[in-house]
N, CA and C of each residue as an Amber inpcrd file, in Angstrom:
protein
   198
   5.6660000  -1.4520000  14.8440000   4.9410000  -2.8270000  15.7160000
   4.2370000  -3.6390000  14.5280000   3.4560000  -2.9700000  12.9890000
   3.5440000  -3.2000000  11.5850000   4.1620000  -3.9720000  11.8490000
   5.3560000  -3.4600000  11.5390000   6.9650000  -3.8950000  10.4490000
   7.6490000  -4.9720000  11.4840000   7.0700000  -5.4170000  12.7610000
   7.5940000  -6.8140000  13.9060000   6.4740000  -7.6810000  13.4430000
   5.6700000  -7.1350000  13.1670000   4.3400000  -8.5020000  13.8300000
   4.0560000  -8.4170000  12.5820000   4.4000000  -8.0480000  10.8590000
   4.4710000  -8.6440000   9.6910000   5.3030000  -8.9180000   9.0380000
   7.0030000  -8.2410000   9.0220000   7.4050000  -8.4860000   9.2120000
   8.4320000  -8.1590000   7.8460000   7.3490000  -7.1540000   8.0800000
   8.0140000  -5.6620000   6.7300000   9.4400000  -5.2500000   6.8730000
   9.9540000  -4.9890000   5.5990000  11.4340000  -4.5920000   5.6440000
  11.3620000  -3.2280000   4.9650000  10.5710000  -3.0530000   4.2510000
  10.2680000  -1.2790000   3.3620000   9.8430000  -0.9600000   4.6870000
   9.5760000   1.1420000   4.1700000   9.0430000   1.7440000   5.2300000
   7.6550000   2.3280000   4.8900000   7.2480000   2.2460000   6.4090000
   5.6690000   2.2210000   6.4510000   5.1110000   2.9540000   6.3160000
   4.6370000   4.2290000   5.2670000   4.0330000   5.1500000   5.0880000
   2.2610000   5.4050000   5.8480000   2.2070000   6.4720000   6.5800000
   1.2790000   6.7530000   7.2150000  -0.2390000   7.5490000   6.1770000
  -1.3600000   7.4860000   5.7970000  -1.8040000   8.5000000   5.4860000
  -3.4170000   8.5270000   6.0320000  -3.8600000  10.1410000   5.9920000
  -5.0510000   9.7010000   6.3580000  -6.0940000  10.5210000   4.6420000
  -7.1840000   8.8930000   4.9820000  -7.8760000   9.8000000   3.4700000
  -9.3220000   9.3530000   3.3970000 -10.6280000  10.5330000   3.0000000
 -11.6250000   9.8020000   3.5980000 -11.9210000   9.1440000   5.1530000
 -11.4280000   9.7020000   5.9240000 -11.9620000   9.7510000   7.1910000
 -10.9230000   8.2520000   8.0240000 -10.1580000   7.7440000   7.3060000
  -9.5320000   6.6360000   7.8470000  -8.3050000   6.6550000   7.2550000
  -7.5820000   6.1050000   8.3780000  -5.3450000   5.8910000   8.5460000
  -5.1730000   4.4580000   7.5000000  -4.6200000   4.9020000   6.4010000
  -4.1130000   4.4220000   5.6100000  -2.7650000   3.8610000   5.5290000
  -1.9270000   2.8000000   5.6230000  -0.4730000   2.7870000   5.6680000
   0.3430000   1.8470000   4.3940000   0.7500000   2.5630000   4.0100000
   0.8210000   2.5530000   2.7910000   2.6840000   1.9040000   2.5150000
   2.7070000   0.7770000   1.4340000   4.2870000  -0.3680000   1.9440000
   5.2280000   0.4670000   0.4320000   5.9930000   0.6010000  -0.0300000
   6.6720000   0.3680000  -0.8460000   6.1520000   1.7120000  -2.2940000
   7.3730000   1.4560000  -3.5200000   6.5640000   1.6120000  -4.6210000
   6.8250000   1.2380000  -5.4490000   5.6610000   1.9480000  -6.9630000
   6.1440000   0.5740000  -7.6880000   6.2260000   0.7530000  -8.8480000
   6.5810000   0.7580000 -10.1350000   7.0370000   1.1000000 -11.1900000
   5.3140000   0.6680000 -12.1480000   4.9390000  -0.9280000 -11.1930000
   4.1540000  -1.2010000 -12.5200000   2.7540000  -1.8360000 -11.8510000
   1.6190000  -1.8670000 -12.1710000   0.4510000  -2.1600000 -10.8520000
   0.6100000  -3.9350000 -10.8180000   1.4120000  -4.9470000 -11.9190000
   2.0050000  -6.3970000 -11.2340000   3.2540000  -6.3070000 -10.3440000
   3.4330000  -5.5300000 -10.1770000   4.7930000  -5.2710000  -8.9360000
   4.3610000  -5.2010000  -7.8860000   2.9850000  -3.8480000  -7.5060000
   2.6210000  -3.7330000  -6.8110000   1.0420000  -4.6370000  -6.2830000
   0.8150000  -5.2270000  -7.0430000  -0.2970000  -6.8480000  -6.8070000
   0.9380000  -8.0320000  -6.4490000   2.0120000  -7.8000000  -6.4580000
   2.6210000  -9.1190000  -6.6670000   3.2170000  -9.1830000  -4.1710000
   3.1080000  -7.6850000  -4.5770000   3.9600000  -7.3420000  -3.2800000
   2.4830000  -7.5160000  -2.0060000   0.8090000  -6.6800000  -3.0450000
  -0.1430000  -7.4550000  -2.1460000  -0.5300000  -8.7620000  -1.7000000
  -0.3150000  -9.9280000  -3.0330000  -0.1320000 -11.0000000  -2.1020000
   0.0230000 -11.3040000  -1.4180000   1.9830000 -10.5750000  -1.5020000
   2.4270000 -11.0400000   0.3690000   2.3690000 -10.7700000   1.3800000
   1.6830000  -9.7550000   1.4900000   1.7520000  -9.2550000   2.0610000
   0.3820000  -9.7210000   2.6980000  -0.9450000 -10.4090000   1.7640000
  -1.4440000 -10.8630000   2.3000000  -1.2470000 -12.2880000   3.1620000
  -0.2780000 -12.5680000   2.3120000  -0.0710000 -14.6350000   2.7990000
   0.6950000 -14.2370000   4.1500000   1.4500000 -13.0840000   4.4030000
   1.4350000 -13.0320000   5.7950000   0.5580000 -11.5920000   7.1860000
  -0.5480000 -12.3710000   5.9920000  -1.8210000 -11.8170000   7.2480000
  -2.4560000 -11.1240000   7.2320000  -2.0790000  -9.7480000   6.2030000
  -2.6850000  -8.2330000   5.9360000  -3.6520000  -8.4230000   5.1690000
  -5.1210000  -9.3470000   6.0580000  -6.1140000  -9.6750000   4.8450000
  -7.0950000  -8.9580000   3.5060000  -6.5880000  -6.9680000   4.7120000
  -7.2080000  -6.1050000   3.8400000  -6.1460000  -5.4700000   3.1900000
  -4.9730000  -6.1180000   2.5220000  -4.6740000  -5.0420000   2.1880000
  -4.8840000  -5.0070000   0.2180000  -5.0070000  -3.8400000   0.0840000
  -5.1090000  -3.6680000  -1.4790000  -3.8230000  -2.8610000  -2.0460000
  -4.1410000  -2.2380000  -3.3100000  -3.1690000  -1.0600000  -4.3540000
  -3.9850000  -0.0650000  -4.4630000  -3.2320000   1.4090000  -3.5530000
  -3.4010000   2.7000000  -4.3170000  -2.5630000   2.4450000  -5.4660000
  -2.7020000   3.5730000  -5.7480000  -2.6370000   5.4500000  -6.4250000
  -1.5980000   6.4040000  -6.4920000  -0.9550000   6.6290000  -6.3730000
   0.0890000   8.0100000  -5.9800000   0.0530000   9.2170000  -7.1710000
   0.1690000   9.7960000  -7.4250000   0.3090000  10.9060000  -8.7890000
   1.1240000  12.3780000  -8.1720000   1.6140000  12.7160000  -8.6350000
   2.4760000  13.9850000  -7.1830000   2.4420000  13.7190000  -6.4830000
   2.4750000  12.3140000  -5.8240000   2.4850000  12.1950000  -3.7310000
   1.5550000  12.8860000  -3.6820000   0.1270000  12.9020000  -4.1200000
  -0.7660000  12.8000000  -3.6850000  -1.7450000  10.7600000  -4.1600000
  -2.3070000  10.9610000  -3.7290000  -3.4440000   9.7750000  -3.4640000
  -4.7960000   9.9070000  -4.5560000  -5.1660000   9.4190000  -5.1940000
  -5.6430000   9.3480000  -6.5160000  -6.9750000   8.4560000  -5.9820000
  -8.0280000   8.9770000  -6.1680000  -9.2300000   8.0050000  -6.0100000
  -9.5030000   6.4560000  -6.8070000  -9.1790000   6.6970000  -8.3950000
  -9.1590000   5.4140000  -9.3390000  -8.5640000   5.5250000 -10.4580000
  -8.0650000   4.4580000 -11.0000000  -6.9820000   4.5490000 -12.0780000
  -7.2320000   5.6380000 -13.0590000  -8.3000000   5.5610000 -13.1450000
  -8.6110000   7.0510000 -14.2070000  -8.2670000   8.8290000 -13.8840000
  -8.2190000   8.5430000 -12.9570000  -7.5440000  10.1020000 -12.2560000
  -6.1800000  10.0440000 -12.8360000  -5.7460000   9.3750000 -13.9240000
  -4.0390000   9.5640000 -14.4840000  -3.7690000  10.3030000 -15.2730000
């Protein structure tokens, strides 16, 4: 449903974190690449899109945890 509603071609992953379901799209090597995708998603109507960081397949709470 998300893919068709927002024309997303990438795989959408579902994660449960701190009591919320979070959907992630894509894997990026730099913050700038991830931020560009976030801006694209916001233009397509996903106004609460944001960048999250994963390390060893675990979501980090903040960049300083790298």
